[in-house]
N, CA and C atoms of all chains as a GROMACS GRO file, in nm:
protein
  645
    1GLY      N    1   3.804   1.584   2.059
    1GLY     CA    2   3.841   1.531   1.929
    1GLY      C    3   3.979   1.466   1.932
    2GLN      N    4   4.013   1.398   1.826
    2GLN     CA    5   4.142   1.331   1.824
    2GLN      C    6   4.254   1.434   1.822
    3GLN      N    7   4.369   1.391   1.870
    3GLN     CA    8   4.481   1.481   1.880
    3GLN      C    9   4.591   1.433   1.786
    4VAL      N   10   4.651   1.529   1.716
    4VAL     CA   11   4.763   1.500   1.630
    4VAL      C   12   4.885   1.567   1.687
    5MET      N   13   4.987   1.488   1.716
    5MET     CA   14   5.111   1.540   1.773
    5MET      C   15   5.212   1.561   1.661
    6GLN      N   16   5.275   1.678   1.660
    6GLN     CA   17   5.370   1.711   1.555
    6GLN      C   18   5.503   1.748   1.616
    7ILE      N   19   5.610   1.694   1.561
    7ILE     CA   20   5.746   1.724   1.607
    7ILE      C   21   5.840   1.737   1.488
    8PRO      N   22   5.948   1.813   1.503
    8PRO     CA   23   5.980   1.899   1.616
    8PRO      C   24   5.899   2.029   1.612
    9GLN      N   25   5.907   2.107   1.716
    9GLN     CA   26   5.837   2.234   1.719
    9GLN      C   27   5.910   2.337   1.635
   10TYR      N   28   6.041   2.332   1.640
   10TYR     CA   29   6.125   2.425   1.563
   10TYR      C   30   6.236   2.346   1.495
   11GLN      N   31   6.280   2.394   1.380
   11GLN     CA   32   6.395   2.336   1.312
   11GLN      C   33   6.468   2.447   1.239
   12HIS      N   34   6.597   2.458   1.271
   12HIS     CA   35   6.679   2.558   1.203
   12HIS      C   36   6.785   2.484   1.124
   13VAL      N   37   6.791   2.509   0.994
   13VAL     CA   38   6.886   2.437   0.909
   13VAL      C   39   6.967   2.535   0.826
   14GLN      N   40   7.079   2.485   0.780
   14GLN     CA   41   7.161   2.559   0.684
   14GLN      C   42   7.102   2.532   0.546
   15GLU      N   43   7.101   2.632   0.463
   15GLU     CA   44   7.050   2.612   0.327
   15GLU      C   45   7.122   2.495   0.262
   16GLY      N   46   7.045   2.407   0.200
   16GLY     CA   47   7.102   2.289   0.137
   16GLY      C   48   7.085   2.163   0.221
   17GLU      N   49   7.061   2.179   0.350
   17GLU     CA   50   7.038   2.063   0.436
   17GLU      C   51   6.895   2.014   0.418
   18ASP      N   52   6.872   1.889   0.458
   18ASP     CA   53   6.738   1.832   0.451
   18ASP      C   54   6.660   1.865   0.578
   19PHE      N   55   6.528   1.851   0.569
   19PHE     CA   56   6.438   1.881   0.681
   19PHE      C   57   6.324   1.780   0.682
   20THR      N   58   6.286   1.734   0.801
   20THR     CA   59   6.172   1.644   0.813
   20THR      C   60   6.086   1.683   0.933
   21THR      N   61   5.957   1.681   0.916
   21THR     CA   62   5.863   1.700   1.026
   21THR      C   63   5.769   1.580   1.031
   22TYR      N   64   5.728   1.544   1.153
   22TYR     CA   65   5.652   1.422   1.174
   22TYR      C   66   5.520   1.452   1.245
   23CYS      N   67   5.417   1.379   1.206
   23CYS     CA   68   5.289   1.385   1.276
   23CYS      C   69   5.247   1.247   1.320
   24ASN      N   70   5.195   1.238   1.441
   24ASN     CA   71   5.152   1.110   1.496
   24ASN      C   72   5.016   1.123   1.561
   25SER      N   73   4.934   1.020   1.538
   25SER     CA   74   4.801   1.016   1.596
   25SER      C   75   4.784   0.886   1.674
   26SER      N   76   4.706   0.892   1.780
   26SER     CA   77   4.679   0.770   1.858
   26SER      C   78   4.568   0.687   1.794
   27THR      N   79   4.497   0.745   1.700
   27THR     CA   80   4.390   0.674   1.632
   27THR      C   81   4.417   0.668   1.482
   28THR      N   82   4.355   0.574   1.417
   28THR     CA   83   4.370   0.560   1.273
   28THR      C   84   4.299   0.675   1.202
   29LEU      N   85   4.368   0.732   1.107
   29LEU     CA   86   4.313   0.847   1.035
   29LEU      C   87   4.256   0.805   0.901
   30SER      N   88   4.152   0.874   0.858
   30SER     CA   89   4.100   0.852   0.723
   30SER      C   90   4.193   0.917   0.621
   31ASN      N   91   4.240   1.034   0.653
   31ASN     CA   92   4.334   1.104   0.567
   31ASN      C   93   4.412   1.204   0.649
   32ILE      N   94   4.517   1.256   0.592
   32ILE     CA   95   4.593   1.362   0.657
   32ILE      C   96   4.631   1.463   0.552
   33GLN      N   97   4.627   1.590   0.591
   33GLN     CA   98   4.661   1.696   0.500
   33GLN      C   99   4.781   1.773   0.554
   34TRP      N  100   4.858   1.830   0.463
   34TRP     CA  101   4.974   1.911   0.501
   34TRP      C  102   4.956   2.052   0.446
   35TYR      N  103   4.996   2.150   0.528
   35TYR     CA  104   4.984   2.291   0.494
   35TYR      C  105   5.114   2.363   0.524
   36LYS      N  106   5.136   2.473   0.450
   36LYS     CA  107   5.249   2.560   0.477
   36LYS      C  108   5.196   2.700   0.504
   37GLN      N  109   5.250   2.761   0.608
   37GLN     CA  110   5.211   2.897   0.640
   37GLN      C  111   5.336   2.984   0.646
   38ARG      N  112   5.341   3.081   0.556
   38ARG     CA  113   5.452   3.176   0.558
   38ARG      C  114   5.428   3.277   0.669
   39PRO      N  115   5.535   3.336   0.722
   39PRO     CA  116   5.518   3.439   0.825
   39PRO      C  117   5.423   3.549   0.779
   40GLY      N  118   5.321   3.577   0.861
   40GLY     CA  119   5.224   3.681   0.827
   40GLY      C  120   5.114   3.636   0.734
   41GLY      N  121   5.119   3.513   0.688
   41GLY     CA  122   5.018   3.465   0.593
   41GLY      C  123   4.924   3.366   0.657
   42HIS      N  124   4.839   3.305   0.574
   42HIS     CA  125   4.748   3.202   0.622
   42HIS      C  126   4.795   3.067   0.567
   43PRO      N  127   4.750   2.958   0.631
   43PRO     CA  128   4.793   2.825   0.582
   43PRO      C  129   4.748   2.800   0.438
   44VAL      N  130   4.837   2.737   0.364
   44VAL     CA  131   4.809   2.703   0.225
   44VAL      C  132   4.823   2.553   0.209
   45PHE      N  133   4.722   2.493   0.150
   45PHE     CA  134   4.718   2.347   0.130
   45PHE      C  135   4.834   2.302   0.043
   46LEU      N  136   4.901   2.193   0.087
   46LEU     CA  137   5.007   2.133   0.007
   46LEU      C  138   4.961   2.002  -0.057
   47ILE      N  139   4.905   1.912   0.028
   47ILE     CA  140   4.872   1.780  -0.023
   47ILE      C  141   4.780   1.707   0.074
   48GLN      N  142   4.710   1.607   0.024
   48GLN     CA  143   4.631   1.519   0.108
   48GLN      C  144   4.675   1.375   0.080
   49LEU      N  145   4.692   1.298   0.187
   49LEU     CA  146   4.726   1.156   0.178
   49LEU      C  147   4.608   1.076   0.231
   50VAL      N  148   4.575   0.970   0.159
   50VAL     CA  149   4.456   0.892   0.192
   50VAL      C  150   4.486   0.743   0.214
   51LYS      N  151   4.576   0.690   0.133
   51LYS     CA  152   4.599   0.546   0.134
   51LYS      C  153   4.711   0.505   0.228
   52SER      N  154   4.697   0.389   0.286
   52SER     CA  155   4.798   0.332   0.374
   52SER      C  156   4.930   0.319   0.298
   53GLY      N  157   5.040   0.368   0.359
   53GLY     CA  158   5.171   0.357   0.296
   53GLY      C  159   5.194   0.451   0.179
   54GLU      N  160   5.102   0.542   0.157
   54GLU     CA  161   5.111   0.630   0.041
   54GLU      C  162   5.233   0.722   0.049
   55VAL      N  163   5.297   0.743  -0.065
   55VAL     CA  164   5.408   0.836  -0.078
   55VAL      C  165   5.379   0.927  -0.197
   56LYS      N  166   5.388   1.057  -0.173
   56LYS     CA  167   5.368   1.153  -0.282
   56LYS      C  168   5.483   1.253  -0.282
   57LYS      N  169   5.519   1.296  -0.403
   57LYS     CA  170   5.630   1.390  -0.415
   57LYS      C  171   5.584   1.515  -0.488
   58GLN      N  172   5.637   1.628  -0.442
   58GLN     CA  173   5.617   1.756  -0.510
   58GLN      C  174   5.755   1.822  -0.516
   59LYS      N  175   5.824   1.805  -0.627
   59LYS     CA  176   5.957   1.860  -0.645
   59LYS      C  177   6.048   1.814  -0.530
   60ARG      N  178   6.090   1.901  -0.442
   60ARG     CA  179   6.181   1.861  -0.335
   60ARG      C  180   6.108   1.812  -0.210
   61LEU      N  181   5.976   1.810  -0.212
   61LEU     CA  182   5.897   1.768  -0.096
   61LEU      C  183   5.847   1.626  -0.115
   62THR      N  184   5.865   1.543  -0.011
   62THR     CA  185   5.815   1.406  -0.012
   62THR      C  186   5.725   1.386   0.109
   63PHE      N  187   5.606   1.338   0.083
   63PHE     CA  188   5.505   1.316   0.187
   63PHE      C  189   5.480   1.166   0.199
   64GLN      N  190   5.472   1.119   0.324
   64GLN     CA  191   5.444   0.978   0.348
   64GLN      C  192   5.331   0.962   0.447
   65PHE      N  193   5.251   0.859   0.426
   65PHE     CA  194   5.146   0.819   0.519
   65PHE      C  195   5.179   0.680   0.567
   66GLY      N  196   5.181   0.659   0.697
   66GLY     CA  197   5.222   0.531   0.752
   66GLY      C  198   5.131   0.416   0.716
   67GLU      N  199   5.184   0.296   0.727
   67GLU     CA  200   5.107   0.176   0.693
   67GLU      C  201   4.982   0.164   0.779
   68ALA      N  202   4.994   0.203   0.905
   68ALA     CA  203   4.880   0.195   0.996
   68ALA      C  204   4.791   0.319   0.990
   69LYS      N  205   4.827   0.414   0.908
   69LYS     CA  206   4.753   0.540   0.894
   69LYS      C  207   4.742   0.612   1.027
   70LYS      N  208   4.850   0.605   1.105
   70LYS     CA  209   4.853   0.679   1.231
   70LYS      C  210   4.965   0.781   1.234
   71ASN      N  211   5.049   0.782   1.133
   71ASN     CA  212   5.158   0.878   1.130
   71ASN      C  213   5.188   0.920   0.988
   72SER      N  214   5.252   1.036   0.980
   72SER     CA  215   5.284   1.092   0.849
   72SER      C  216   5.409   1.178   0.862
   73SER      N  217   5.476   1.198   0.751
   73SER     CA  218   5.594   1.282   0.752
   73SER      C  219   5.602   1.366   0.626
   74LEU      N  220   5.670   1.478   0.641
   74LEU     CA  221   5.701   1.566   0.529
   74LEU      C  222   5.852   1.586   0.528
   75HIS      N  223   5.915   1.554   0.417
   75HIS     CA  224   6.060   1.566   0.405
   75HIS      C  225   6.092   1.663   0.293
   76ILE      N  226   6.179   1.758   0.322
   76ILE     CA  227   6.225   1.852   0.220
   76ILE      C  228   6.373   1.825   0.194
   77THR      N  229   6.406   1.801   0.070
   77THR     CA  230   6.545   1.777   0.030
   77THR      C  231   6.610   1.909  -0.009
   78ALA      N  232   6.731   1.929   0.041
   78ALA     CA  233   6.810   2.047   0.002
   78ALA      C  234   6.730   2.176   0.019
   79THR      N  235   6.705   2.212   0.142
   79THR     CA  236   6.621   2.328   0.171
   79THR      C  237   6.673   2.456   0.106
   80GLN      N  238   6.578   2.544   0.075
   80GLN     CA  239   6.609   2.675   0.022
   80GLN      C  240   6.545   2.781   0.113
   81THR      N  241   6.588   2.904   0.099
   81THR     CA  242   6.533   3.010   0.185
   81THR      C  243   6.384   3.028   0.160
   82THR      N  244   6.337   2.991   0.044
   82THR     CA  245   6.193   3.001   0.015
   82THR      C  246   6.110   2.897   0.090
   83ASP      N  247   6.176   2.800   0.152
   83ASP     CA  248   6.103   2.698   0.229
   83ASP      C  249   6.066   2.746   0.369
   84VAL      N  250   6.117   2.862   0.408
   84VAL     CA  251   6.090   2.915   0.541
   84VAL      C  252   5.940   2.928   0.567
   85GLY      N  253   5.898   2.886   0.686
   85GLY     CA  254   5.758   2.895   0.724
   85GLY      C  255   5.727   2.790   0.828
   86THR      N  256   5.600   2.779   0.859
   86THR     CA  257   5.554   2.676   0.952
   86THR      C  258   5.474   2.573   0.875
   87TYR      N  259   5.508   2.446   0.897
   87TYR     CA  260   5.443   2.336   0.829
   87TYR      C  261   5.350   2.265   0.927
   88PHE      N  262   5.224   2.254   0.888
   88PHE     CA  263   5.122   2.192   0.972
   88PHE      C  264   5.068   2.066   0.906
   89CYS      N  265   5.040   1.967   0.988
   89CYS     CA  266   4.958   1.856   0.943
   89CYS      C  267   4.818   1.874   1.002
   90ALA      N  268   4.719   1.817   0.938
   90ALA     CA  269   4.582   1.826   0.986
   90ALA      C  270   4.515   1.691   0.968
   91ALA      N  271   4.452   1.645   1.076
   91ALA     CA  272   4.382   1.516   1.071
   91ALA      C  273   4.248   1.533   1.000
   92ASP      N  274   4.182   1.422   0.977
   92ASP     CA  275   4.062   1.425   0.894
   92ASP      C  276   3.945   1.502   0.953
   93ASP      N  277   3.949   1.533   1.082
   93ASP     CA  278   3.844   1.618   1.136
   93ASP      C  279   3.891   1.763   1.141
   94MET      N  280   4.000   1.792   1.072
   94MET     CA  281   4.054   1.925   1.054
   94MET      C  282   4.107   1.987   1.181
   95ARG      N  283   4.151   1.901   1.274
   95ARG     CA  284   4.228   1.952   1.386
   95ARG      C  285   4.375   1.947   1.346
   96PHE      N  286   4.442   2.060   1.368
   96PHE     CA  287   4.579   2.075   1.324
   96PHE      C  288   4.680   2.033   1.430
   97GLY      N  289   4.793   1.984   1.383
   97GLY     CA  290   4.907   1.968   1.472
   97GLY      C  291   4.961   2.104   1.511
   98ALA      N  292   5.055   2.106   1.605
   98ALA     CA  293   5.107   2.232   1.656
   98ALA      C  294   5.198   2.303   1.556
   99GLY      N  295   5.242   2.232   1.453
   99GLY     CA  296   5.326   2.293   1.351
   99GLY      C  297   5.474   2.281   1.380
  100THR      N  298   5.553   2.279   1.274
  100THR     CA  299   5.699   2.285   1.284
  100THR      C  300   5.744   2.411   1.213
  101ARG      N  301   5.810   2.498   1.289
  101ARG     CA  302   5.857   2.623   1.230
  101ARG      C  303   5.998   2.601   1.175
  102LEU      N  304   6.012   2.620   1.045
  102LEU     CA  305   6.140   2.599   0.978
  102LEU      C  306   6.205   2.733   0.946
  103THR      N  307   6.328   2.748   0.989
  103THR     CA  308   6.408   2.863   0.947
  103THR      C  309   6.529   2.810   0.871
  104VAL      N  310   6.572   2.882   0.769
  104VAL     CA  311   6.681   2.840   0.683
  104VAL      C  312   6.785   2.951   0.677
  105LYS      N  313   6.906   2.916   0.715
  105LYS     CA  314   7.015   3.013   0.712
  105LYS      C  315   7.084   3.006   0.576
  106PRO      N  316   7.095   3.121   0.507
  106PRO     CA  317   7.157   3.120   0.373
  106PRO      C  318   7.304   3.081   0.379
  107GLU      N  319   4.340   3.119  -0.700
  107GLU     CA  320   4.320   3.174  -0.565
  107GLU      C  321   4.179   3.140  -0.516
  108ALA      N  322   4.169   3.098  -0.390
  108ALA     CA  323   4.040   3.057  -0.335
  108ALA      C  324   3.950   3.176  -0.314
  109ASP      N  325   3.818   3.156  -0.331
  109ASP     CA  326   3.720   3.262  -0.312
  109ASP      C  327   3.659   3.251  -0.174
  110ILE      N  328   3.735   3.291  -0.076
  110ILE     CA  329   3.685   3.294   0.062
  110ILE      C  330   3.727   3.426   0.123
  111TYR      N  331   3.630   3.494   0.181
  111TYR     CA  332   3.648   3.632   0.223
  111TYR      C  333   3.616   3.648   0.370
  112GLN      N  334   3.693   3.735   0.433
  112GLN     CA  335   3.667   3.766   0.574
  112GLN      C  336   3.666   3.917   0.592
  113THR      N  337   3.569   3.963   0.670
  113THR     CA  338   3.565   4.105   0.708
  113THR      C  339   3.527   4.116   0.854
  114PRO      N  340   3.580   4.218   0.926
  114PRO     CA  341   3.684   4.307   0.878
  114PRO      C  342   3.820   4.237   0.879
  115ARG      N  343   3.920   4.297   0.818
  115ARG     CA  344   4.053   4.240   0.821
  115ARG      C  345   4.122   4.275   0.952
  116TYR      N  346   4.092   4.392   1.004
  116TYR     CA  347   4.148   4.437   1.131
  116TYR      C  348   4.036   4.500   1.214
  117LEU      N  349   4.039   4.478   1.345
  117LEU     CA  350   3.936   4.532   1.433
  117LEU      C  351   3.996   4.558   1.570
  118VAL      N  352   3.977   4.680   1.619
  118VAL     CA  353   4.020   4.717   1.754
  118VAL      C  354   3.895   4.763   1.828
  119ILE      N  355   3.864   4.695   1.938
  119ILE     CA  356   3.743   4.729   2.012
  119ILE      C  357   3.769   4.726   2.162
  120GLY      N  358   3.673   4.778   2.237
  120GLY     CA  359   3.686   4.779   2.382
  120GLY      C  360   3.625   4.656   2.447
  121THR      N  361   3.666   4.629   2.566
  121THR     CA  362   3.615   4.515   2.641
  121THR      C  363   3.464   4.524   2.660
  122GLY      N  364   3.397   4.410   2.647
  122GLY     CA  365   3.253   4.403   2.669
  122GLY      C  366   3.169   4.419   2.544
  123LYS      N  367   3.231   4.459   2.435
  123LYS     CA  368   3.154   4.478   2.311
  123LYS      C  369   3.118   4.343   2.248
  124LYS      N  370   3.003   4.345   2.180
  124LYS     CA  371   2.962   4.229   2.102
  124LYS      C  372   3.010   4.250   1.959
  125ILE      N  373   3.074   4.148   1.902
  125ILE     CA  374   3.126   4.163   1.767
  125ILE      C  375   3.093   4.038   1.685
  126THR      N  376   3.079   4.060   1.555
  126THR     CA  377   3.058   3.951   1.461
  126THR      C  378   3.164   3.958   1.353
  127LEU      N  379   3.233   3.848   1.335
  127LEU     CA  380   3.331   3.835   1.228
  127LEU      C  381   3.265   3.763   1.111
  128GLU      N  382   3.277   3.823   0.993
  128GLU     CA  383   3.209   3.768   0.877
  128GLU      C  384   3.301   3.679   0.795
  129CYS      N  385   3.241   3.574   0.738
  129CYS     CA  386   3.314   3.484   0.650
  129CYS      C  387   3.220   3.437   0.540
  130SER      N  388   3.265   3.450   0.416
  130SER     CA  389   3.186   3.406   0.304
  130SER      C  390   3.273   3.333   0.203
  131GLN      N  391   3.216   3.231   0.140
  131GLN     CA  392   3.288   3.159   0.034
  131GLN      C  393   3.192   3.135  -0.082
  132THR      N  394   3.249   3.136  -0.201
  132THR     CA  395   3.168   3.122  -0.322
  132THR      C  396   3.194   2.991  -0.393
  133MET      N  397   3.253   2.895  -0.324
  133MET     CA  398   3.290   2.767  -0.385
  133MET      C  399   3.182   2.661  -0.366
  134GLY      N  400   3.077   2.695  -0.290
  134GLY     CA  401   2.972   2.597  -0.267
  134GLY      C  402   3.010   2.486  -0.171
  135HIS      N  403   3.114   2.508  -0.090
  135HIS     CA  404   3.157   2.406   0.005
  135HIS      C  405   3.057   2.392   0.119
  136ASP      N  406   3.030   2.268   0.157
  136ASP     CA  407   2.944   2.244   0.273
  136ASP      C  408   3.021   2.263   0.404
  137LYS      N  409   3.147   2.222   0.406
  137LYS     CA  410   3.225   2.225   0.530
  137LYS      C  411   3.295   2.359   0.547
  138MET      N  412   3.271   2.420   0.662
  138MET     CA  413   3.338   2.546   0.696
  138MET      C  414   3.386   2.541   0.839
  139TYR      N  415   3.492   2.619   0.867
  139TYR     CA  416   3.562   2.612   0.995
  139TYR      C  417   3.604   2.751   1.041
  140TRP      N  418   3.611   2.768   1.172
  140TRP     CA  419   3.672   2.885   1.234
  140TRP      C  420   3.787   2.839   1.322
  141TYR      N  421   3.903   2.908   1.306
  141TYR     CA  422   4.020   2.881   1.386
  141TYR      C  423   4.068   3.010   1.452
  142GLN      N  424   4.129   2.994   1.568
  142GLN     CA  425   4.198   3.104   1.634
  142GLN      C  426   4.347   3.073   1.631
  143GLN      N  427   4.427   3.173   1.594
  143GLN     CA  428   4.570   3.151   1.586
  143GLN      C  429   4.647   3.275   1.630
  144ASP      N  430   4.727   3.259   1.734
  144ASP     CA  431   4.820   3.365   1.770
  144ASP      C  432   4.939   3.359   1.675
  145PRO      N  433   5.008   3.470   1.651
  145PRO     CA  434   5.117   3.473   1.552
  145PRO      C  435   5.220   3.363   1.575
  146GLY      N  436   5.243   3.285   1.471
  146GLY     CA  437   5.345   3.180   1.477
  146GLY      C  438   5.309   3.060   1.561
  147MET      N  439   5.186   3.055   1.605
  147MET     CA  440   5.146   2.945   1.694
  147MET      C  441   5.049   2.850   1.624
  148GLU      N  442   5.002   2.751   1.700
  148GLU     CA  443   4.913   2.652   1.640
  148GLU      C  444   4.773   2.707   1.618
  149LEU      N  445   4.698   2.639   1.534
  149LEU     CA  446   4.560   2.676   1.506
  149LEU      C  447   4.467   2.600   1.602
  150HIS      N  448   4.378   2.671   1.663
  150HIS     CA  449   4.280   2.609   1.753
  150HIS      C  450   4.143   2.614   1.688
  151LEU      N  451   4.080   2.500   1.676
  151LEU     CA  452   3.948   2.491   1.614
  151LEU      C  453   3.842   2.545   1.709
  152ILE      N  454   3.765   2.644   1.663
  152ILE     CA  455   3.665   2.708   1.748
  152ILE      C  456   3.527   2.647   1.719
  153HIS      N  457   3.485   2.650   1.595
  153HIS     CA  458   3.357   2.594   1.553
  153HIS      C  459   3.373   2.538   1.412
  154TYR      N  460   3.282   2.448   1.375
  154TYR     CA  461   3.278   2.402   1.238
  154TYR      C  462   3.135   2.368   1.199
  155SER      N  463   3.117   2.357   1.069
  155SER     CA  464   2.984   2.329   1.015
  155SER      C  465   2.997   2.237   0.895
  156TYR      N  466   2.906   2.141   0.886
  156TYR     CA  467   2.907   2.050   0.771
  156TYR      C  468   2.794   2.080   0.673
  157GLY      N  469   2.726   2.192   0.696
  157GLY     CA  470   2.621   2.231   0.602
  157GLY      C  471   2.523   2.324   0.668
  158VAL      N  472   2.424   2.367   0.592
  158VAL     CA  473   2.323   2.459   0.644
  158VAL      C  474   2.254   2.400   0.767
  159ASN      N  475   2.239   2.484   0.867
  159ASN     CA  476   2.175   2.449   0.994
  159ASN      C  477   2.252   2.345   1.075
  160SER      N  478   2.378   2.322   1.039
  160SER     CA  479   2.465   2.231   1.112
  160SER      C  480   2.582   2.308   1.169
  161THR      N  481   2.597   2.308   1.302
  161THR     CA  482   2.715   2.370   1.363
  161THR      C  483   2.762   2.282   1.478
  162GLU      N  484   2.893   2.277   1.497
  162GLU     CA  485   2.953   2.197   1.602
  162GLU      C  486   3.058   2.278   1.674
  163LYS      N  487   3.077   2.247   1.801
  163LYS     CA  488   3.179   2.317   1.879
  163LYS      C  489   3.314   2.251   1.861
  164GLY      N  490   3.417   2.334   1.859
  164GLY     CA  491   3.553   2.285   1.856
  164GLY      C  492   3.612   2.289   1.996
  165ASP      N  493   3.739   2.323   2.005
  165ASP     CA  494   3.809   2.318   2.132
  165ASP      C  495   3.801   2.449   2.210
  166LEU      N  496   3.771   2.559   2.142
  166LEU     CA  497   3.771   2.691   2.208
  166LEU      C  498   3.637   2.761   2.189
  167SER      N  499   3.529   2.687   2.196
  167SER     CA  500   3.400   2.742   2.153
  167SER      C  501   3.321   2.811   2.262
  168SER      N  502   3.363   2.802   2.388
  168SER     CA  503   3.274   2.839   2.497
  168SER      C  504   3.235   2.986   2.498
  169GLU      N  505   3.312   3.072   2.435
  169GLU     CA  506   3.283   3.214   2.445
  169GLU      C  507   3.235   3.274   2.313
  170SER      N  508   3.195   3.188   2.221
  170SER     CA  509   3.153   3.238   2.090
  170SER      C  510   3.042   3.150   2.035
  171THR      N  511   2.971   3.206   1.936
  171THR     CA  512   2.867   3.129   1.870
  171THR      C  513   2.881   3.148   1.719
  172VAL      N  514   2.824   3.055   1.644
  172VAL     CA  515   2.823   3.064   1.498
  172VAL      C  516   2.683   3.030   1.449
  173SER      N  517   2.658   3.065   1.324
  173SER     CA  518   2.534   3.026   1.259
  173SER      C  519   2.565   2.988   1.115
  174ARG      N  520   2.478   2.904   1.057
  174ARG     CA  521   2.497   2.864   0.918
  174ARG      C  522   2.358   2.858   0.852
  175ILE      N  523   2.311   2.974   0.817
  175ILE     CA  524   2.179   2.986   0.756
  175ILE      C  525   2.187   2.967   0.606
  176ARG      N  526   2.300   3.008   0.550
  176ARG     CA  527   2.324   2.991   0.406
  176ARG      C  528   2.456   2.919   0.387
  177THR      N  529   2.466   2.843   0.281
  177THR     CA  530   2.587   2.766   0.255
  177THR      C  531   2.711   2.853   0.250
  178GLU      N  532   2.698   2.972   0.191
  178GLU     CA  533   2.817   3.053   0.166
  178GLU      C  534   2.859   3.139   0.284
  179HIS      N  535   2.780   3.144   0.389
  179HIS     CA  536   2.803   3.241   0.496
  179HIS      C  537   2.814   3.171   0.631
  180PHE      N  538   2.920   3.206   0.708
  180PHE     CA  539   2.946   3.138   0.836
  180PHE      C  540   3.002   3.240   0.935
  181PRO      N  541   2.918   3.326   0.990
  181PRO     CA  542   2.967   3.430   1.081
  181PRO      C  543   2.996   3.378   1.221
  182LEU      N  544   3.092   3.440   1.285
  182LEU     CA  545   3.134   3.406   1.423
  182LEU      C  546   3.104   3.527   1.512
  183THR      N  547   3.036   3.504   1.623
  183THR     CA  548   2.999   3.612   1.714
  183THR      C  549   3.061   3.592   1.851
  184LEU      N  550   3.125   3.699   1.900
  184LEU     CA  551   3.172   3.704   2.038
  184LEU      C  552   3.075   3.792   2.115
  185GLU      N  553   3.007   3.737   2.212
  185GLU     CA  554   2.902   3.811   2.283
  185GLU      C  555   2.959   3.925   2.368
  186SER      N  556   3.074   3.902   2.428
  186SER     CA  557   3.135   4.004   2.514
  186SER      C  558   3.287   3.992   2.501
  187ALA      N  559   3.345   4.077   2.421
  187ALA     CA  560   3.488   4.065   2.392
  187ALA      C  561   3.572   4.096   2.516
  188ARG      N  562   3.682   4.022   2.530
  188ARG     CA  563   3.776   4.043   2.640
  188ARG      C  564   3.918   4.050   2.583
  189PRO      N  565   4.011   4.107   2.655
  189PRO     CA  566   4.150   4.114   2.606
  189PRO      C  567   4.207   3.978   2.568
  190SER      N  568   4.162   3.871   2.637
  190SER     CA  569   4.212   3.737   2.605
  190SER      C  570   4.167   3.691   2.466
  191HIS      N  571   4.072   3.760   2.407
  191HIS     CA  572   4.027   3.727   2.271
  191HIS      C  573   4.117   3.788   2.164
  192THR      N  574   4.211   3.869   2.204
  192THR     CA  575   4.302   3.929   2.108
  192THR      C  576   4.380   3.819   2.036
  193SER      N  577   4.365   3.813   1.904
  193SER     CA  578   4.425   3.704   1.827
  193SER      C  579   4.390   3.724   1.681
  194GLN      N  580   4.435   3.630   1.598
  194GLN     CA  581   4.389   3.626   1.459
  194GLN      C  582   4.286   3.515   1.445
  195TYR      N  583   4.179   3.545   1.372
  195TYR     CA  584   4.070   3.449   1.349
  195TYR      C  585   4.068   3.414   1.201
  196LEU      N  586   4.083   3.286   1.174
  196LEU     CA  587   4.088   3.236   1.037
  196LEU      C  588   3.964   3.153   1.008
  197CYS      N  589   3.901   3.186   0.896
  197CYS     CA  590   3.788   3.107   0.848
  197CYS      C  591   3.838   3.019   0.734
  198ALA      N  592   3.781   2.902   0.720
  198ALA     CA  593   3.822   2.812   0.613
  198ALA      C  594   3.702   2.735   0.561
  199SER      N  595   3.708   2.694   0.436
  199SER     CA  596   3.607   2.605   0.382
  199SER      C  597   3.678   2.490   0.313
  200ARG      N  598   3.608   2.379   0.300
  200ARG     CA  599   3.675   2.259   0.251
  200ARG      C  600   3.594   2.186   0.147
  201GLY      N  601   3.661   2.162   0.035
  201GLY     CA  602   3.611   2.067  -0.062
  201GLY      C  603   3.706   1.949  -0.053
  202TYR      N  604   3.787   1.926  -0.156
  202TYR     CA  605   3.894   1.826  -0.146
  202TYR      C  606   4.004   1.880  -0.056
  203GLU      N  607   4.037   2.006  -0.074
  203GLU     CA  608   4.136   2.071   0.010
  203GLU      C  609   4.072   2.184   0.087
  204GLN      N  610   4.139   2.227   0.190
  204GLN     CA  611   4.085   2.333   0.274
  204GLN      C  612   4.146   2.467   0.232
  205PHE      N  613   4.060   2.563   0.207
  205PHE     CA  614   4.104   2.697   0.172
  205PHE      C  615   4.081   2.790   0.290
  206PHE      N  616   4.180   2.873   0.318
  206PHE     CA  617   4.169   2.968   0.427
  206PHE      C  618   4.142   3.108   0.373
  207GLY      N  619   4.064   3.184   0.451
  207GLY     CA  620   4.050   3.325   0.425
  207GLY      C  621   4.172   3.400   0.475
  208PRO      N  622   4.177   3.531   0.448
  208PRO     CA  623   4.294   3.610   0.487
  208PRO      C  624   4.304   3.637   0.637
  209GLY      N  625   4.194   3.614   0.710
  209GLY     CA  626   4.198   3.632   0.854
  209GLY      C  627   4.147   3.767   0.899
  210THR      N  628   4.100   3.771   1.024
  210THR     CA  629   4.066   3.896   1.093
  210THR      C  630   4.158   3.907   1.213
  211ARG      N  631   4.231   4.016   1.218
  211ARG     CA  632   4.319   4.039   1.333
  211ARG      C  633   4.245   4.125   1.433
  212LEU      N  634   4.210   4.066   1.547
  212LEU     CA  635   4.127   4.131   1.649
  212LEU      C  636   4.212   4.173   1.768
  213THR      N  637   4.194   4.297   1.809
  213THR     CA  638   4.256   4.349   1.930
  213THR      C  639   4.148   4.401   2.022
  214VAL      N  640   4.146   4.349   2.145
  214VAL     CA  641   4.047   4.392   2.244
  214VAL      C  642   4.121   4.467   2.355
  215LEU      N  643   4.084   4.591   2.372
  215LEU     CA  644   4.154   4.677   2.468
  215LEU      C  645   4.094   4.668   2.608
   0.00000   0.00000   0.00000
């Protein structure tokens, strides 16, 4: 199946700093989904992007889908300790990226 | 909260045993998935189904089987458990978004 590459693998930030994780595919995607998994929990759906160049916002989170529908990003503005967890992207055949583990220092 | 259930939640068994992990959802979703995930690591797709009598292999399917006789039920069977199978197994179903079950944490001694 298609492979989705996600970077970085880990990100450690000071509370209040911004955070971005990126997903890249070698093939054009129909859609991409983003999930958050808290330590000890299961992945929870955040959003789905479908349209080329689409940008969606959820409070401090901004999601983008590239014009070619081969890449996507999740940006968190002014991180908080509640943002701690692993953020995954998933391609339209539900294969997940490796995830970016975010830790936030108070 | 999504209505997707997995049993058992925890299982400790010996090598060579045959086990079945249960997964049920009440949302009427056609698409269902099984993933294997070690703590803090990536999710590996084991099997998936797009409806009754439809099953497909994922990336880690060689040592397990699934069935989809009813829309709501998607059990995963390991014919002969080995220590390398020790992991968390997550079931999911998908409508517009994908909902995950709470997982089964399997330990094979």
